[in-house]
C-alpha positions as CSV (number, residue, x, y, z in Angstrom):
1,M,-0.5,-32.3,-13.9
2,P,-1.8,-31.6,-10.6
3,V,-4.7,-33.0,-9.4
4,I,-6.3,-31.9,-6.4
5,S,-9.3,-32.2,-4.1
6,A,-9.8,-28.7,-2.5
7,P,-9.3,-25.3,-4.4
8,H,-6.9,-23.9,-2.0
9,A,-4.4,-26.7,-3.1
10,F,-3.7,-25.2,-6.2
11,N,-1.5,-22.0,-6.4
12,E,0.6,-21.3,-9.5
13,G,3.3,-19.7,-7.7
14,Q,6.5,-19.4,-10.6
15,L,4.8,-17.2,-13.0
16,Y,6.7,-14.2,-13.9
17,V,5.7,-11.4,-16.9
18,D,8.7,-9.4,-17.9
19,L,7.4,-5.6,-18.5
20,R,10.5,-4.8,-20.4
21,S,8.7,-4.7,-23.7
22,I,5.8,-2.5,-22.2
23,F,7.6,0.1,-20.8
24,G,11.3,-0.5,-21.6
25,R,12.5,-1.0,-18.7
26,S,13.0,-5.0,-17.3
27,L,10.7,-5.4,-14.1
28,Y,9.2,-9.1,-13.6
29,L,6.2,-9.1,-12.2
30,K,5.0,-12.3,-10.1
31,C,1.9,-13.2,-11.4
32,E,-0.5,-14.0,-8.2
33,G,-3.7,-14.3,-9.6
34,F,-3.5,-18.2,-10.8
35,N,-5.8,-19.8,-8.3
36,F,-9.2,-20.6,-8.3
37,A,-9.5,-17.5,-5.4
38,G,-8.1,-15.5,-8.4
39,S,-6.2,-13.1,-6.2
40,I,-2.2,-13.8,-3.4
41,K,-5.2,-13.2,-1.0
42,L,-5.7,-17.1,-1.2
43,K,-2.3,-17.7,0.9
44,A,-3.3,-15.5,3.6
45,A,-6.8,-17.1,4.0
46,I,-5.6,-20.8,3.7
47,E,-3.0,-19.9,6.8
48,M,-5.5,-18.0,8.7
49,V,-7.7,-20.3,8.6
50,E,-6.1,-23.3,9.4
51,A,-4.2,-21.5,12.5
52,A,-7.7,-20.9,13.8
53,E,-8.3,-25.0,13.4
54,R,-5.8,-25.7,15.0
55,Q,-5.6,-23.3,17.8
56,G,-9.5,-24.8,18.5
57,L,-11.5,-21.7,17.5
58,L,-13.5,-22.8,14.3
59,K,-16.3,-25.4,15.6
60,P,-19.0,-27.1,13.4
61,D,-21.4,-24.4,14.2
62,S,-18.5,-21.5,13.7
63,I,-20.1,-18.7,11.5
64,L,-16.5,-16.6,10.1
65,I,-16.1,-13.1,9.8
66,E,-13.6,-10.6,8.2
67,S,-14.3,-7.1,7.1
68,S,-12.3,-7.5,3.1
69,S,-12.9,-5.2,0.3
70,G,-12.7,-7.9,-2.1
71,N,-10.3,-10.3,-2.8
72,L,-10.1,-11.6,0.6
73,G,-13.3,-12.0,1.4
74,V,-13.3,-14.5,-1.9
75,A,-10.2,-16.4,-0.8
76,L,-11.9,-17.0,2.4
77,S,-15.6,-17.7,0.9
78,M,-14.1,-20.4,-1.7
79,I,-12.0,-21.8,1.7
80,A,-15.5,-21.8,3.7
81,A,-17.3,-23.7,1.4
82,S,-14.9,-26.0,0.5
83,K,-15.0,-26.8,4.4
84,G,-18.1,-26.6,5.0
85,Y,-18.2,-23.2,6.9
86,R,-20.7,-20.5,7.1
87,F,-18.7,-16.9,6.2
88,L,-19.6,-13.6,6.6
89,C,-18.0,-10.8,5.1
90,V,-18.3,-7.3,5.8
91,T,-17.4,-4.9,2.8
92,D,-18.1,-1.2,1.4
93,S,-19.7,0.5,-1.2
94,R,-16.4,0.4,-3.5
95,C,-16.3,-3.3,-3.8
96,N,-16.5,-4.6,-6.7
97,L,-19.8,-6.2,-7.9
98,S,-18.0,-9.0,-8.8
99,A,-16.5,-9.6,-6.1
100,R,-19.6,-9.5,-4.1
101,L,-21.5,-11.7,-6.8
102,L,-18.6,-13.8,-6.9
103,M,-18.8,-14.5,-2.6
104,E,-22.2,-14.9,-2.6
105,A,-21.8,-17.5,-5.9
106,L,-19.6,-19.0,-3.2
107,G,-22.6,-19.2,-0.4
108,S,-21.5,-16.3,1.5
109,E,-23.3,-13.7,3.3
110,V,-22.1,-9.9,2.3
111,H,-23.1,-6.7,4.2
112,V,-21.9,-3.6,2.5
113,I,-21.6,-1.0,5.0
114,A,-21.8,2.8,3.4
115,D,-21.0,4.8,6.7
116,L,-17.8,6.8,6.3
117,D,-15.5,6.8,9.2
118,A,-13.7,9.3,11.1
119,N,-10.5,9.0,8.4
120,G,-13.2,9.7,5.1
121,G,-12.8,5.5,4.8
122,F,-14.6,2.9,5.3
123,L,-12.7,0.5,7.2
124,G,-13.6,1.6,10.9
125,A,-16.8,1.5,10.3
126,R,-16.0,-2.2,9.1
127,I,-14.3,-3.2,12.0
128,D,-17.1,-1.8,14.5
129,Y,-19.7,-3.8,13.2
130,V,-17.5,-6.8,13.0
131,R,-16.8,-6.4,16.3
132,G,-20.5,-5.7,17.7
133,L,-21.7,-9.0,15.7
134,C,-18.9,-11.1,17.5
135,E,-19.3,-9.5,20.8
136,S,-23.3,-10.3,20.5
137,D,-22.7,-14.5,19.2
138,D,-20.2,-16.0,20.4
139,R,-20.4,-18.3,17.0
140,Y,-18.5,-15.8,15.6
141,V,-14.8,-16.3,14.6
142,W,-12.9,-13.1,13.6
143,L,-9.8,-13.6,11.6
144,S,-8.5,-10.4,12.0
145,Q,-6.5,-9.3,8.6
146,Y,-4.9,-6.7,10.0
147,T,-3.5,-8.3,13.3
148,N,-3.3,-11.9,12.2
149,P,0.7,-12.8,12.4
150,N,-0.5,-15.2,10.1
151,N,-1.1,-12.8,7.2
152,W,2.5,-11.5,6.9
153,G,3.5,-15.3,7.8
154,A,2.3,-16.5,4.9
155,H,4.1,-14.6,2.8
156,Y,7.3,-14.8,5.0
157,R,7.1,-18.8,4.2
158,R,5.7,-19.1,0.6
159,T,5.5,-15.9,-1.1
160,A,9.4,-14.4,-0.2
161,P,10.7,-18.0,-0.9
162,E,9.1,-18.6,-3.8
163,I,11.0,-15.0,-5.0
164,A,14.0,-16.3,-4.2
165,R,14.2,-19.2,-5.8
166,Q,13.5,-17.9,-8.9
167,F,16.1,-14.8,-8.3
168,P,18.9,-16.0,-6.1
169,Q,20.5,-12.1,-7.3
170,L,17.5,-10.0,-6.7
171,D,18.2,-7.0,-5.9
172,V,15.1,-4.9,-5.2
173,L,11.6,-5.5,-4.3
174,F,7.8,-3.8,-4.9
175,V,5.1,-4.5,-3.1
176,G,1.8,-3.2,-2.1
177,A,0.5,-1.8,0.9
178,G,-2.6,-2.5,2.2
179,T,-2.8,-4.7,5.4
180,T,0.7,-5.1,4.7
181,G,0.4,-8.5,5.2
182,T,2.7,-9.5,1.9
183,L,4.9,-6.3,2.4
184,M,6.1,-7.7,6.2
185,G,6.2,-11.5,5.2
186,C,8.7,-10.7,2.3
187,A,10.2,-7.7,4.1
188,R,11.4,-9.7,7.2
189,Y,12.4,-12.8,5.1
190,F,14.4,-11.0,2.4
191,R,16.3,-9.0,5.6
192,E,17.6,-12.8,6.6
193,W,18.5,-13.1,3.0
194,H,22.2,-13.5,2.3
195,R,22.3,-10.2,-0.3
196,P,20.5,-6.8,0.7
197,V,17.8,-6.4,-0.7
198,R,15.7,-3.2,-1.3
199,I,12.1,-3.1,-0.4
200,V,9.8,-0.2,-1.2
201,A,6.3,-0.1,-0.7
202,V,4.3,0.9,-2.7
203,D,1.2,3.0,-1.7
204,T,-2.1,4.8,-3.2
205,V,-2.7,8.6,-2.0
206,G,-4.8,9.5,0.4
207,S,-3.9,6.4,2.2
208,V,-2.7,7.1,5.4
209,A,-0.6,3.9,5.9
210,F,2.4,5.1,6.7
211,G,1.3,8.6,7.7
212,G,0.3,11.9,5.8
213,K,-3.6,13.1,4.5
214,P,-6.5,11.2,4.1
215,G,-7.7,11.2,0.8
216,R,-10.5,10.0,-1.5
217,R,-10.0,5.9,-2.7
218,M,-11.9,4.8,-5.2
219,I,-9.9,1.5,-6.3
220,P,-9.9,-0.8,-3.6
221,G,-7.3,-3.4,-2.8
222,L,-4.6,-0.9,-1.7
223,G,-4.3,1.7,1.1
224,M,-5.8,2.1,4.5
225,S,-7.4,4.4,6.5
226,M,-5.7,3.5,9.8
227,R,-2.2,2.6,10.7
228,P,-2.0,-1.5,9.4
229,P,-1.2,-3.2,13.1
230,L,0.9,-5.2,11.5
231,L,3.2,-2.8,9.9
232,D,7.1,-2.4,11.1
233,E,8.6,0.5,8.8
234,S,12.0,-0.6,10.2
235,F,11.6,-3.2,7.4
236,V,10.8,-1.1,4.7
237,D,13.4,1.3,2.9
238,E,11.0,3.2,0.7
239,V,7.6,4.0,0.3
240,I,6.3,5.6,-2.7
241,R,2.7,6.8,-3.3
242,V,0.8,6.9,-6.7
243,E,-2.1,8.6,-8.3
244,E,-5.3,7.1,-8.6
245,A,-5.0,8.3,-12.1
246,D,-1.6,6.8,-12.8
247,T,-3.2,3.4,-11.7
248,I,-5.6,3.4,-13.9
249,R,-3.3,4.7,-17.0
250,T,-1.1,1.9,-16.1
251,C,-3.7,-0.8,-16.3
252,H,-4.6,0.4,-19.2
253,R,-1.2,0.2,-20.6
254,L,-1.0,-2.9,-19.8
255,A,-4.3,-4.0,-20.7
256,R,-3.6,-2.9,-24.7
257,H,-0.7,-5.6,-24.9
258,G,-2.6,-8.2,-23.5
259,F,-2.7,-8.3,-20.1
260,L,-5.4,-7.2,-17.9
261,F,-4.4,-6.5,-13.9
262,G,-6.0,-5.6,-11.3
263,G,-5.8,-2.0,-9.6
264,S,-3.3,-3.2,-6.9
265,T,-1.1,-4.3,-9.9
266,G,-1.4,-1.3,-11.6
267,T,-0.6,0.8,-9.1
268,V,2.5,-1.2,-8.0
269,V,4.0,-0.9,-11.4
270,S,3.0,2.4,-12.1
271,G,5.3,3.2,-8.7
272,A,8.0,0.8,-9.9
273,M,8.5,2.4,-12.9
274,D,8.9,5.9,-11.4
275,W,11.3,4.7,-8.6
276,L,13.5,2.8,-11.9
277,S,13.4,5.7,-14.2
278,R,15.4,7.1,-11.0
279,Y,17.5,4.5,-9.5
280,G,17.2,1.7,-12.6
281,S,19.9,0.2,-14.3
282,N,20.8,-2.3,-16.9
283,D,22.3,-4.9,-14.4
284,L,19.8,-4.1,-11.8
285,T,17.9,-7.3,-10.9
286,A,14.0,-5.8,-10.3
287,V,10.6,-7.6,-9.1
288,A,7.3,-6.4,-8.4
289,V,4.3,-8.7,-6.6
290,A,1.3,-8.4,-8.8
291,P,-1.9,-9.4,-6.5
292,D,-4.5,-10.4,-8.8
293,L,-6.3,-10.2,-12.6
294,G,-8.5,-7.9,-13.8
295,E,-11.4,-9.1,-15.0
296,R,-12.9,-8.2,-11.3
297,Y,-12.3,-4.4,-12.5
298,L,-14.3,-4.5,-15.5
299,D,-17.1,-2.6,-14.3
300,T,-14.8,0.0,-12.2
301,I,-11.7,0.6,-13.7
302,Y,-12.1,-0.5,-17.9
303,Q,-15.7,1.1,-17.5
304,S,-15.5,4.5,-19.5
305,A,-18.6,5.8,-17.9
306,W,-17.1,4.6,-14.4
307,L,-13.5,6.6,-15.5
308,K,-14.8,9.6,-16.6
309,D,-17.6,10.2,-13.8
310,L,-14.8,10.2,-11.3
311,Y,-11.9,11.3,-12.8
312,G,-12.7,13.2,-15.9
313,D,-13.0,13.1,-19.7
314,Q,-9.3,13.5,-20.3
315,I,-8.1,10.6,-18.0
316,L,-6.7,8.3,-20.4
317,E,-5.8,11.3,-23.3
318,E,-3.4,11.6,-20.7
319,D,-1.9,7.8,-21.0
320,A,2.3,7.4,-21.2
321,P,4.0,7.1,-24.6
322,E,4.4,3.2,-25.9
323,E,8.4,3.6,-25.0
324,V,10.0,4.7,-22.2
325,T,13.9,5.5,-22.8
326,A,16.6,4.6,-20.2
327,G,17.1,7.3,-17.9
328,S,14.1,9.0,-18.5
329,P,11.5,9.5,-15.9
330,S,8.4,6.9,-16.4
331,A,5.6,8.7,-18.3
332,G,2.6,10.1,-16.6
333,S,4.2,9.6,-13.3
334,R,3.3,11.7,-10.3
335,A,4.5,9.6,-7.4
336,Q,5.3,10.4,-4.2
337,R,8.2,8.8,-2.8
338,T,9.2,8.7,1.2
339,T,12.7,6.9,2.0
340,N,13.1,5.4,5.5
341,G,15.7,6.9,7.6
342,H,18.4,3.6,7.9
343,R,19.0,3.7,4.2
344,K,18.8,7.6,2.9
345,E,19.6,7.1,-0.6
346,Y,20.1,4.7,-3.0
347,K,22.5,6.1,-5.3
348,R,23.4,3.8,-7.9
349,Q,23.2,-0.4,-8.0
350,K,26.6,-0.7,-8.5
351,E,27.4,0.9,-5.2
352,Y,24.5,-1.1,-3.1
353,K,25.5,-4.1,-4.6
354,K,27.9,-6.1,-1.8
């Protein structure tokens, strides 16, 4: 039985859900929401804070500041409260109300940006606000999750080794792309591993992280309105872009089976099932990373009025059937796919294995 004295000292890292009974295909979902921050962002948050402490950047009167769509802000709020720092989270109107209330309950300040940037998102405006405060007051310490190597380093040192220990015969890993910290940390680790692992990044339609046209994105978590500075596409074999409607349907399908996951998880699972419908086989070992649980989305993707206002009355009526047969496309998925040039085609798993 673990006994802890700081909230960030506990993080369940070896819980997986096999989704075969729900989707008809085996996909091991690594659940990262079982800690006091409620998401995978706890790993990056503690690594970035402790690195800043080691570098002497954080002093007793320092004010932590970060731009976040929700989960990292909650994780930093928890750590700041535990360590005695002040924290200001700069977010935007898409941030779930429950995440904002959690941050405030933990003693943090929350500033909500309402102005869109040039790409039709909020990120540029959020970063401009953070930079302005840092220039005006040297007490502010910006961890900069978008450029901080400890973001991806946390997953290189923790998340990827956790997966490797549990699945020594891993064939393909699906990781959602936001700041790309989780993606880059896992991809760098498995590039050095003893066997080839195909790294599939899952993004949301409307994100410009991997190029493409910017578009409306209402579900926080994945996607960027700029190219992520941490991203090195040479470590990524393929990119799948998922429509938000498919994210929502996947979340509701999981919920009907008792698993309440967040929007990022719905996006990753939807993209993974689309990929597996094309390349999957019975002897393929596939893992996907589930960044958080679904409680923070009760007033959005699990709220019928919000869904109908943004996506129309038919959003859930087009949901996938209960079973997906081997070899058939994943129902309802309209994922867009991009394959990296250094591995043009996956072909079949038996050809890809050593």
